[in-house]
C-alpha positions as CSV (number, residue, x, y, z in Angstrom):
1,M,0.0,-0.1,0.0
2,A,1.4,3.4,-0.9
3,T,2.2,5.7,1.9
4,T,0.0,8.9,2.1
5,L,0.5,11.9,4.2
6,K,-2.3,12.4,6.7
7,Q,-3.5,15.9,7.2
8,E,-5.8,16.7,10.0
9,P,-7.5,20.1,10.8
10,I,-7.3,21.2,14.4
11,A,-9.5,24.1,15.6
12,S,-8.5,24.4,19.4
13,L,-6.0,23.4,22.2
14,K,-8.6,20.9,23.2
15,D,-8.4,19.3,19.8
16,L,-4.7,19.2,20.0
17,T,-4.7,17.6,23.3
18,G,-7.1,14.9,22.0
19,V,-4.9,14.1,18.9
20,F,-1.8,13.9,21.0
21,E,-3.5,11.4,23.6
22,D,-4.7,9.4,20.7
23,L,-1.3,9.3,18.8
24,S,0.5,8.6,22.2
25,K,-1.4,5.2,22.3
26,E,0.1,4.2,18.9
27,H,3.7,5.8,19.2
28,N,6.0,5.6,22.1
29,V,8.0,8.8,21.1
30,L,6.7,11.7,19.3
31,W,8.3,15.0,18.2
32,F,6.6,18.2,16.9
33,R,7.4,21.0,14.8
34,G,5.4,24.3,14.5
35,C,5.4,26.3,11.2
36,G,3.9,29.8,10.9
37,K,2.6,28.9,7.4
38,S,1.1,25.6,6.5
39,S,2.9,25.7,3.2
40,Y,6.5,25.7,4.6
41,P,8.3,22.6,3.8
42,L,10.3,20.4,6.3
43,I,13.7,21.5,5.1
44,P,16.6,23.0,6.9
45,L,17.7,26.7,6.7
46,L,21.0,25.8,4.9
47,Y,19.0,24.3,2.0
48,R,16.8,27.2,1.6
49,H,19.6,29.5,0.2
50,P,18.1,32.0,-2.3
51,S,20.8,31.3,-5.1
52,L,22.8,28.3,-4.3
53,K,20.9,25.0,-5.3
54,Q,23.5,22.3,-5.6
55,V,24.2,20.2,-2.6
56,K,28.1,20.3,-3.0
57,E,27.9,24.1,-3.0
58,L,25.8,24.1,0.1
59,L,27.9,21.7,2.0
60,D,31.0,23.8,1.3
61,L,29.0,26.7,2.5
62,E,28.2,25.0,5.7
63,E,31.8,24.4,6.4
64,K,32.5,28.1,5.7
65,I,29.8,29.3,7.9
66,A,30.9,27.0,10.9
67,N,34.5,28.2,10.6
68,R,33.2,31.8,10.7
69,F,31.0,31.1,13.6
70,K,33.8,29.4,15.6
71,Q,36.1,32.3,14.9
72,R,33.7,34.9,16.1
73,C,31.4,33.5,18.7
74,V,33.6,33.1,21.9
75,P,33.0,36.5,23.3
76,Y,29.2,35.8,23.3
77,L,29.4,32.2,24.9
78,N,28.5,32.1,28.6
79,E,31.4,29.7,29.2
80,P,33.8,30.3,26.4
81,K,35.4,27.0,25.5
82,T,36.6,24.8,22.5
83,F,34.4,21.8,22.2
84,I,36.5,18.7,22.1
85,G,36.0,14.9,21.9
86,V,34.0,12.6,19.9
87,A,30.9,14.7,19.7
88,A,32.6,18.1,19.0
89,Y,31.2,18.3,15.5
90,W,27.7,17.9,16.8
91,E,28.4,20.3,19.7
92,W,29.0,23.1,17.3
93,L,26.2,22.4,15.0
94,F,23.7,22.4,17.9
95,R,25.1,25.6,19.1
96,M,24.8,27.2,15.7
97,R,21.3,26.1,15.0
98,H,19.9,27.5,18.3
99,S,21.8,30.7,17.5
100,G,19.9,31.0,14.3
101,V,22.8,30.1,12.0
102,P,22.0,28.0,8.7
103,T,22.9,24.4,9.2
104,R,21.5,21.0,7.9
105,L,19.7,20.6,11.2
106,L,15.9,21.0,11.4
107,D,14.5,21.7,14.9
108,W,11.8,19.8,16.6
109,T,10.5,19.8,20.1
110,E,9.3,16.9,22.4
111,N,6.4,19.3,23.6
112,P,3.4,19.7,21.3
113,F,2.3,23.1,23.0
114,I,5.8,24.5,22.3
115,A,5.5,23.6,18.7
116,L,2.1,25.3,18.5
117,Y,3.6,28.4,20.2
118,F,6.3,28.6,17.6
119,A,3.7,28.1,14.8
120,I,1.4,30.9,16.0
121,S,4.3,33.2,17.2
122,S,6.0,33.1,13.8
123,A,2.9,33.3,11.6
124,P,3.1,36.4,9.3
125,Y,0.6,39.0,10.4
126,D,-0.7,42.0,8.4
127,I,-4.2,43.2,9.3
128,A,-4.2,45.7,6.2
129,K,-3.7,42.7,3.8
130,Y,-5.5,39.8,5.2
131,P,-9.1,39.7,6.6
132,T,-8.0,37.8,9.8
133,G,-4.6,39.5,9.8
134,Y,-2.8,36.2,9.2
135,E,-1.5,35.2,5.6
136,E,-2.6,31.5,5.9
137,D,-3.2,28.6,8.3
138,V,-0.4,27.4,10.6
139,A,0.7,23.8,11.0
140,V,2.1,21.6,13.6
141,W,4.0,18.5,12.3
142,V,4.1,15.3,14.3
143,L,7.0,12.8,13.8
144,D,7.7,9.4,15.2
145,P,11.5,9.7,15.1
146,C,12.2,6.1,15.9
147,A,10.0,4.6,13.1
148,W,11.6,7.1,10.7
149,N,15.1,6.0,11.8
150,E,14.2,2.4,11.3
151,K,13.4,3.2,7.8
152,V,16.6,5.3,7.0
153,L,18.8,2.7,8.6
154,E,17.0,-0.3,7.5
155,S,20.1,-1.6,5.6
156,I,21.7,-2.3,9.0
157,K,18.4,-3.4,10.6
158,W,18.5,-0.5,13.0
159,K,16.2,-0.8,16.1
160,G,18.1,1.7,18.4
161,G,15.5,4.5,18.2
162,V,16.7,8.1,18.2
163,L,20.4,8.6,17.4
164,S,22.8,10.3,19.9
165,P,26.0,12.4,19.0
166,T,28.4,9.6,19.9
167,D,26.7,6.9,17.7
168,T,28.9,5.7,14.9
169,M,25.9,5.7,12.5
170,L,26.2,9.5,12.5
171,H,29.5,9.5,10.9
172,G,27.7,9.3,7.6
173,Y,26.2,12.7,8.3
174,E,29.3,14.5,9.1
175,L,31.0,16.7,6.3
176,Q,33.3,14.5,4.3
177,S,36.0,15.4,1.7
178,D,34.0,13.4,-0.7
179,Y,30.4,14.4,-0.2
180,K,29.2,11.3,-2.2
181,V,30.0,9.0,0.8
182,M,27.5,10.9,3.0
183,R,24.1,9.4,3.7
184,E,21.3,10.9,1.6
185,E,18.1,10.8,3.7
186,P,17.7,12.6,7.0
187,A,17.8,11.0,10.4
188,N,16.7,11.9,13.8
189,M,19.0,12.7,16.8
190,F,19.1,14.0,20.3
191,G,21.1,17.1,20.8
192,T,23.7,18.0,23.5
193,Q,22.0,20.3,26.1
194,N,24.6,23.0,25.4
195,S,22.4,26.0,25.4
196,A,19.5,27.2,27.6
197,N,17.3,27.3,24.6
198,I,17.6,23.6,23.8
199,V,16.8,22.8,27.5
200,I,13.7,25.1,27.8
201,Q,12.2,24.2,24.4
202,F,13.0,20.4,24.7
203,G,14.9,20.7,21.5
204,V,15.7,17.6,19.3
205,F,16.8,17.5,15.7
206,T,16.7,16.0,12.3
207,I,20.1,16.0,10.4
208,F,19.8,16.1,6.7
209,G,22.3,14.4,4.5
210,T,22.9,15.0,0.8
211,G,19.2,14.8,-0.1
212,M,17.6,18.3,-0.4
213,S,14.0,17.1,-0.7
214,P,11.6,18.1,2.1
215,M,10.8,15.3,4.7
216,E,7.0,15.3,3.6
217,E,8.1,14.4,0.0
218,I,10.8,11.8,1.2
219,Y,7.9,10.2,3.5
220,V,5.6,9.6,0.4
221,S,8.1,8.9,-2.4
222,N,10.3,6.5,-0.3
223,E,7.3,4.8,1.4
224,Y,8.0,5.5,5.0
225,P,6.0,3.7,7.7
226,Q,2.4,5.0,7.4
227,G,1.5,7.5,10.1
228,C,5.2,8.3,11.2
229,L,4.7,11.7,9.8
230,I,1.4,13.6,10.2
231,K,0.4,17.3,9.6
232,L,-2.0,19.1,11.9
233,T,-3.3,22.4,10.5
234,F,-4.8,25.3,12.6
235,P,-7.2,27.7,10.6
236,R,-6.1,31.3,10.6
237,E,-9.5,32.3,11.7
238,N,-8.8,30.8,15.1
239,M,-5.4,32.4,15.5
240,S,-6.5,35.1,17.9
241,D,-8.4,32.7,20.2
242,L,-5.5,30.2,20.1
243,I,-2.9,32.9,21.2
244,Q,-5.1,34.0,24.0
245,N,-5.7,30.5,25.2
246,M,-1.9,29.7,25.1
247,L,-1.3,32.7,27.2
248,R,-3.8,31.5,29.7
249,I,-2.2,28.2,30.2
250,G,1.2,29.8,30.7
251,Y,2.9,29.3,27.2
252,T,4.2,32.8,26.8
253,D,7.2,34.4,25.0
254,L,9.0,34.9,28.3
255,I,8.7,31.2,29.2
256,I,9.9,30.0,25.8
257,S,12.6,32.7,25.5
258,P,13.6,34.0,28.9
259,S,15.1,37.4,28.0
260,L,14.0,41.0,28.0
261,E,12.9,40.5,24.3
262,G,10.8,37.5,25.4
263,L,9.3,39.8,28.1
264,A,8.6,42.6,25.7
265,N,6.8,40.2,23.3
266,E,4.7,38.7,26.1
267,I,3.5,42.2,27.1
268,K,2.6,43.1,23.7
269,R,0.6,40.0,23.1
270,I,-1.3,40.5,26.5
271,Y,-2.2,44.0,25.6
272,G,-3.4,43.2,22.1
273,Y,-0.3,44.2,20.0
274,P,0.9,42.2,17.0
275,V,4.2,40.7,17.5
């Protein structure tokens, strides 16, 4: 049977909780990713470059970006150090991604409400252009990372669930002198808790290889296990109510991003200003 992508409309926090409870009966581990536009594909920032479209160019660019980051980031680290050891490559990538730097990492969270927060807080808003103020519906993607990894690593009969930075299977995702020996399809991994954001946001990651197709396309075309990737959509007409309900249950900008900027955004939302 061909794999199909399930897309389910969700109207409220109550609906989200119900779907999460139902899915939890079928999957031991679930990850979530919120997108401010339902049309956004599941592809990392590095592969969204406006002009570079060849994978070799982009892998070379990632190395240049990493070197630039390492050279200039030390004054801004809370505990300046040089990462060493087996997982040093991944330590740098995690730090870069949670600083907003383009990499092959795609962020997920283990908390569905944090994913929804990111979806509604990043949704483009312009009341002068759109009747509801929002350009389009938002989405929360749901992923079974273990089932996905079993498919990616089926050649070695992998049953180890989510990968960790010290797992030898990840060598195939590190930058190589010959990029053709790198793995193609993305795999799911835990990140080292080397920044406050990763901890607060329950951050986990998908690492892309040489394949540049979005995960939703890979899921269908390569016949991944049915239901290991699901798309939940929230109508833009309900966005204002969703935001207020998120604030009421304690998911605010300050909780997700404990900083003066987070506090400012929280205050603006509470008093009716767009963020």
